[in-house]
C-alpha positions in Angstrom: 46.0 20.5 9.8 49.7 21.0 10.1 51.0 20.6 13.4 54.5 21.2 13.0 56.5 23.0 15.6 58.8 25.4 13.5 62.1 25.5 15.1 64.9 28.2 15.0 67.9 26.0 13.9 69.6 25.3 11.0 69.6 21.4 9.7 73.2 20.0 7.9 73.2 17.5 5.9 75.4 15.5 3.6 73.6 17.0 0.6 72.1 13.4 -0.6 68.5 12.2 -0.9 68.9 9.6 1.4 70.1 12.0 3.8 67.1 14.6 3.1 64.8 11.6 4.0 66.8 10.8 6.8 65.8 14.1 8.1 62.1 14.2 7.2 61.9 10.7 9.4 63.4 12.6 13.0 61.8 15.7 11.5 58.5 13.2 11.4 59.0 11.8 14.9 59.5 14.9 16.8 57.2 17.1 14.5 59.5 19.8 13.8 60.4 21.7 11.2 63.8 23.9 11.0 63.6 27.5 9.7 66.3 26.7 7.1 68.1 23.4 5.8 71.7 23.6 3.8 74.3 20.9 2.8 77.4 20.7 4.3 79.5 22.1 1.3 77.0 25.3 0.9 77.3 26.0 5.0 78.5 29.0 5.7 79.2 29.6 10.1 77.4 32.7 11.4 78.0 32.4 15.4 74.2 33.6 15.9 72.6 30.4 14.1 71.8 27.3 15.7 73.2 24.6 13.9 72.4 20.7 13.9 74.0 18.3 11.7 71.3 15.1 10.5 73.4 12.0 9.9 72.4 10.3 6.7 70.7 6.7 8.4 69.8 4.7 5.1 67.3 2.7 7.6 65.3 5.8 8.0 65.7 6.9 4.6 64.3 3.9 3.3 61.5 3.9 5.9 60.1 7.4 4.7 60.5 6.4 0.9 58.5 2.9 1.9 56.3 4.8 3.7 55.9 7.7 1.2 54.9 5.3 -1.8 52.8 3.4 0.1 50.5 5.8 2.5 50.7 9.0 0.0 51.6 8.2 -3.7 54.0 7.6 -5.9 53.7 11.1 -7.5 55.2 12.2 -4.4 58.2 10.4 -4.5 58.4 11.3 -8.3 57.9 14.7 -7.5 60.0 15.3 -4.4 63.2 13.2 -5.9 62.8 15.6 -9.3 62.6 18.7 -7.4 65.8 17.6 -5.4 68.0 17.3 -8.6 66.7 20.7 -10.0 69.0 24.3 -9.0 66.1 25.7 -6.8 66.6 27.6 -3.9 65.5 26.6 -0.8 64.4 23.6 -2.5 65.2 21.1 0.8 62.7 23.0 3.3 60.3 22.9 0.5 60.7 19.1 0.0 60.7 18.5 3.9 57.2 20.3 4.4 55.8 18.3 1.0 56.6 15.3 2.3 56.1 15.5 6.2 52.3 17.1 5.4 51.9 14.4 2.9 51.8 11.9 5.8 49.1 14.0 7.2 46.8 14.7 3.9 47.5 12.1 2.0 47.4 11.4 -2.1 45.8 14.9 -2.2 48.8 16.8 -1.0 49.3 16.7 -4.7 46.2 18.6 -5.7 47.0 21.5 -3.3 48.6 23.6 -4.9 47.7 26.8 -3.1 49.8 25.9 -0.6 53.4 27.4 -1.5 55.9 24.3 -0.6 53.0 22.4 -2.6 53.5 24.5 -5.8 57.2 25.0 -5.6 58.3 21.4 -5.4 56.0 20.7 -8.8 57.7 24.0 -10.1 60.9 22.3 -9.4 60.3 19.1 -10.9 58.6 20.6 -14.1 61.9 22.8 -14.5 64.3 20.0 -13.8 62.3 17.3 -16.3 61.5 20.2 -18.8 65.7 21.0 -19.2 66.5 17.2 -19.3 63.9 17.0 -22.2 65.6 19.9 -24.3 69.1 18.1 -23.9 67.8 14.8 -25.4 67.8 16.5 -28.4 70.4 19.4 -28.3 73.0 16.3 -26.8 76.3 15.9 -29.1 78.4 13.1 -29.0 81.9 12.6 -30.0 83.9 9.9 -30.8 86.8 9.8 -28.6 88.1 6.0 -29.3 87.4 2.8 -30.4 83.4 2.3 -30.0 83.3 5.1 -27.0 81.7 8.5 -27.6 81.8 11.6 -24.9 79.2 14.2 -24.4 80.3 17.6 -22.6 76.8 19.4 -21.1 76.7 22.4 -19.0 72.8 21.9 -17.2 71.1 24.2 -14.6 70.1 21.3 -13.2 71.1 17.8 -12.5 69.8 16.1 -15.2 72.9 13.6 -15.4 70.9 10.3 -14.0 67.3 10.9 -16.2 69.6 12.0 -19.8 71.7 8.8 -19.2 69.0 6.4 -18.7 67.2 7.8 -22.1 70.5 7.1 -23.8 70.6 3.7 -22.6 67.4 3.3 -24.4 68.6 4.5 -27.3 71.9 3.5 -27.8 72.3 0.3 -26.0 75.2 -1.1 -27.4 77.6 1.8 -27.5 80.0 2.7 -24.8 79.6 6.1 -24.0 80.4 9.5 -21.3 77.9 12.3 -20.5 80.2 15.2 -18.7 78.2 17.3 -16.4 81.1 19.9 -16.4 78.9 22.0 -14.1 78.9 19.2 -11.1 82.6 17.7 -12.2 80.3 14.4 -12.6 80.0 11.6 -15.1 77.4 9.3 -16.0 79.7 5.8 -17.6 78.0 3.2 -19.7 79.7 0.2 -21.3 76.2 -1.6 -22.7 76.1 -3.4 -19.7 76.3 -1.3 -16.6 76.4 2.2 -16.0 77.9 4.4 -12.9 77.9 8.2 -12.0 81.4 9.2 -10.5 83.6 12.4 -9.5 84.8 13.5 -12.9 88.0 14.1 -11.7 89.0 10.1 -11.7 88.7 9.8 -15.2 90.6 11.4 -18.5 89.2 12.2 -22.1 91.0 11.2 -25.0 91.3 13.5 -27.9 88.6 13.0 -30.8 89.2 10.4 -33.4 90.3 11.3 -36.7 86.9 10.3 -38.0 85.2 12.2 -35.6 87.2 15.4 -36.4 85.8 14.7 -40.2 82.5 14.4 -39.5 82.4 17.7 -37.1 83.7 19.2 -40.3 80.5 17.5 -42.4 78.1 18.4 -39.9 79.4 22.2 -39.3 79.3 22.7 -43.4 75.9 21.2 -44.0 74.8 23.3 -40.6 75.6 26.2 -42.5 74.6 24.9 -45.8 71.1 24.6 -45.2 70.5 28.0 -43.4 68.6 30.4 -45.6 70.0 33.9 -45.1 66.9 35.6 -45.9 64.8 33.7 -43.5 67.1 33.8 -40.6 65.7 34.1 -37.0 68.1 34.1 -34.0 65.3 34.9 -31.7 63.7 31.6 -32.3 66.6 29.3 -32.8 67.7 30.6 -28.7 64.1 29.7 -28.1 64.4 25.7 -28.9 68.0 25.7 -28.5 69.6 28.3 -26.0 72.6 29.9 -26.4 74.0 28.9 -22.7 74.2 25.3 -24.3 75.8 26.3 -27.7 79.7 25.6 -25.7 78.7 22.4 -26.2 77.4 22.0 -29.6 79.4 21.1 -32.6 77.3 23.0 -35.2 77.7 26.6 -33.3 81.8 26.3 -32.3 
């Protein structure tokens, strides 16, 4: 069924989804799969390794993208992209195998969870979307200017785009910034369009006076409604994990 030749090479790419799709194109043509895949910023040179850099080619990437949509399924494209945004270990090699074998098997690839790479891709997608869903309830915006709101986050997965689109639908008339401090990237929305940029290029103003007052009120409300005798920190951390508390107003 699987006629790919596993070669003793490490493929290096630029860390983008387009770069990974470009690699999938080359592997499909050559009928090979590398032993490992790493992005440039994670590469550690070892003189015993055989390294080959795969350059991003948008034409190749689009052909694989369109081919997945037409010849495999939308679900395969969906799974691959969201798995790519996860923090999963060896996510690239799992996604590559998933895509290449998807072209051989077709839509049934998504039901073949007994294959480790299919199971891993689906698990990574689920973990990424699960964290994004959790943040849709945990995110706290603070007013930092006239009709400008800011929210810092420290997620495990790259959920910024998914989260940003959610809040565009929820707050279409608000200017806001969602700042992923773990990756130093920010989602900027100005009620008309959005951009995802390197956050080193932006300066976040201090909280407005009104914001400080509202934060004090919210913190007081949070403490007041708590019933000491029914305190259940274990359950609280289940719904509001402690690793996210640094960005929540009520836990400061």
